[in-house]
C-alpha positions as CSV (number, residue, x, y, z in Angstrom):
1,M,116.9,8.4,-41.5
2,K,119.4,5.6,-41.5
3,S,119.6,3.1,-38.6
4,E,122.9,3.3,-36.8
5,K,122.8,-0.4,-36.2
6,T,121.8,-1.8,-39.6
7,G,122.4,1.1,-42.0
8,Y,118.9,0.7,-43.4
9,I,116.5,3.5,-43.9
10,V,113.8,3.7,-41.1
11,G,111.0,6.1,-40.5
12,F,108.3,6.7,-37.9
13,V,104.6,6.8,-38.3
14,S,101.8,8.1,-36.1
15,Q,98.1,7.3,-36.4
16,N,95.6,10.2,-36.7
17,P,93.1,9.6,-33.8
18,V,90.2,11.0,-35.9
19,T,90.8,9.4,-39.3
20,G,92.8,6.4,-38.3
21,I,95.2,7.1,-41.1
22,W,99.0,6.6,-40.5
23,H,101.4,9.4,-41.5
24,G,105.1,9.7,-41.4
25,V,106.4,11.9,-38.5
26,P,109.9,13.0,-37.4
27,E,111.4,10.8,-34.7
28,D,111.7,13.7,-32.2
29,K,108.0,14.7,-32.3
30,P,106.1,13.9,-29.1
31,Y,103.3,12.0,-30.9
32,P,102.8,8.3,-30.1
33,K,104.6,6.6,-33.0
34,K,105.8,3.3,-34.3
35,I,108.8,2.5,-36.4
36,C,108.5,1.7,-40.1
37,V,111.3,-0.2,-41.8
38,L,111.7,-0.8,-45.5
39,D,111.2,-4.3,-47.0
40,R,114.7,-5.4,-48.2
41,S,113.5,-5.3,-51.8
42,L,112.9,-1.6,-51.6
43,V,116.3,-0.6,-50.1
44,P,118.1,0.2,-53.4
45,Y,115.2,2.4,-54.6
46,V,114.3,4.6,-51.7
47,L,116.2,7.8,-51.1
48,L,116.7,9.7,-47.8
49,K,114.9,13.1,-47.4
50,K,112.2,12.2,-49.9
51,L,108.6,11.6,-49.2
52,Y,106.9,8.4,-50.2
53,D,103.4,6.9,-50.1
54,V,103.9,3.4,-48.7
55,E,101.9,0.3,-48.2
56,M,102.6,-1.0,-44.7
57,V,102.1,-4.3,-43.0
58,P,102.4,-5.0,-39.3
59,M,105.7,-6.5,-38.1
60,K,105.3,-10.2,-37.0
61,K,107.4,-10.0,-33.9
62,K,107.8,-6.4,-33.0
63,D,105.5,-3.3,-32.6
64,G,105.9,-1.5,-35.9
65,F,105.5,-1.8,-39.6
66,V,107.3,-3.0,-42.7
67,A,106.8,-0.9,-45.9
68,K,106.1,-3.3,-48.7
69,T,105.7,-0.7,-51.5
70,A,107.0,2.9,-51.8
71,E,105.9,5.4,-54.4
72,P,107.6,8.8,-54.5
73,V,105.2,11.7,-53.8
74,L,105.1,14.2,-56.6
75,Y,103.7,17.7,-56.3
76,P,102.3,19.8,-59.1
77,A,104.3,23.0,-59.5
78,S,103.0,26.4,-60.4
79,V,105.1,29.4,-61.4
80,V,104.2,32.9,-60.1
81,C,105.7,36.1,-61.5
82,L,105.5,39.4,-59.5
83,H,106.6,42.6,-61.1
84,I,106.2,46.2,-59.9
85,P,108.5,48.4,-62.1
86,G,111.4,49.8,-60.2
87,M,110.5,47.9,-57.0
88,L,109.7,44.2,-57.4
89,Y,111.2,41.6,-59.8
90,H,110.3,38.2,-58.5
91,V,109.7,34.7,-60.0
92,E,109.0,31.6,-57.9
93,A,108.1,28.0,-58.5
94,V,105.8,26.7,-55.7
95,F,105.3,23.0,-55.0
96,G,104.6,20.8,-52.0
97,G,105.1,23.6,-49.5
98,K,108.5,24.5,-51.1
99,R,109.6,27.5,-53.1
100,I,112.4,28.2,-55.6
101,V,112.9,31.9,-56.2
102,F,114.6,34.1,-58.8
103,D,114.9,37.7,-57.9
104,P,117.6,39.7,-59.7
105,S,117.3,42.6,-57.2
106,E,118.3,40.2,-54.3
107,T,121.9,40.8,-53.5
108,D,122.5,38.5,-50.5
109,D,121.6,35.1,-51.7
110,R,123.3,33.9,-54.9
111,S,120.9,31.0,-55.3
112,V,118.1,33.5,-55.6
113,C,119.8,36.4,-57.5
114,E,121.6,34.2,-60.2
115,M,119.1,33.0,-62.7
116,E,120.9,29.9,-63.9
117,R,121.4,28.7,-60.2
118,A,117.7,29.1,-59.6
119,I,116.8,27.3,-62.8
120,D,119.2,24.5,-62.0
121,K,117.8,24.2,-58.5
122,L,114.4,23.6,-59.9
123,R,115.6,21.3,-62.7
124,S,117.3,19.1,-60.1
125,R,114.1,18.4,-58.1
126,T,112.8,14.9,-58.1
127,D,109.5,15.7,-56.4
128,V,107.8,17.8,-59.1
129,E,105.1,16.2,-61.1
130,N,105.2,18.6,-64.1
131,L,108.9,19.2,-64.0
132,E,109.5,19.9,-67.7
133,Q,106.6,22.4,-67.9
134,A,107.6,24.1,-64.6
135,V,111.3,24.5,-65.7
136,E,110.2,25.9,-69.1
137,E,107.8,28.4,-67.6
138,F,110.2,29.3,-64.8
139,T,113.0,29.8,-67.3
140,N,110.9,32.0,-69.6
141,E,109.6,34.1,-66.8
142,S,113.1,34.5,-65.3
143,Y,114.5,35.7,-68.6
144,R,111.6,38.1,-68.9
145,I,111.9,39.5,-65.4
146,N,115.7,39.7,-65.8
147,K,115.3,41.8,-68.9
148,L,112.8,44.1,-67.2
149,F,115.2,44.4,-64.2
150,N,118.2,45.3,-66.4
151,K,116.1,47.7,-68.4
152,G,114.9,49.5,-65.3
153,K,118.4,50.0,-63.8
């Protein structure tokens, strides 16, 4: 989130009582937490709503941390295709707890039922480790499922 006072990106961290490891947490969660601000040198490179692994050092005068390094977290994606003739036509890319779905039989959600939208949605992700491979596999499976769906109409 951005600080209303400074305009800089700030985050919050909480320490796991068992492992002692610090993890990012939402500001509104009830965990005991400390603020984590970016070192000024990182400001141009860090984006909102993106997960980063950071190296933190304690603040000198306040109770919190300064992130000295920030590496984007990348998730491996897998593509799953489900097909039951006449019933189910479904392709999804799964990564980091997220899913992008193409299902030509879905009529309510255009981002799901339009193949190019689903492919573009995956292509635009910046948190997928094997993006080119995932996009290629998702595209191939989407074309195959779309063909089967149109054949079964």
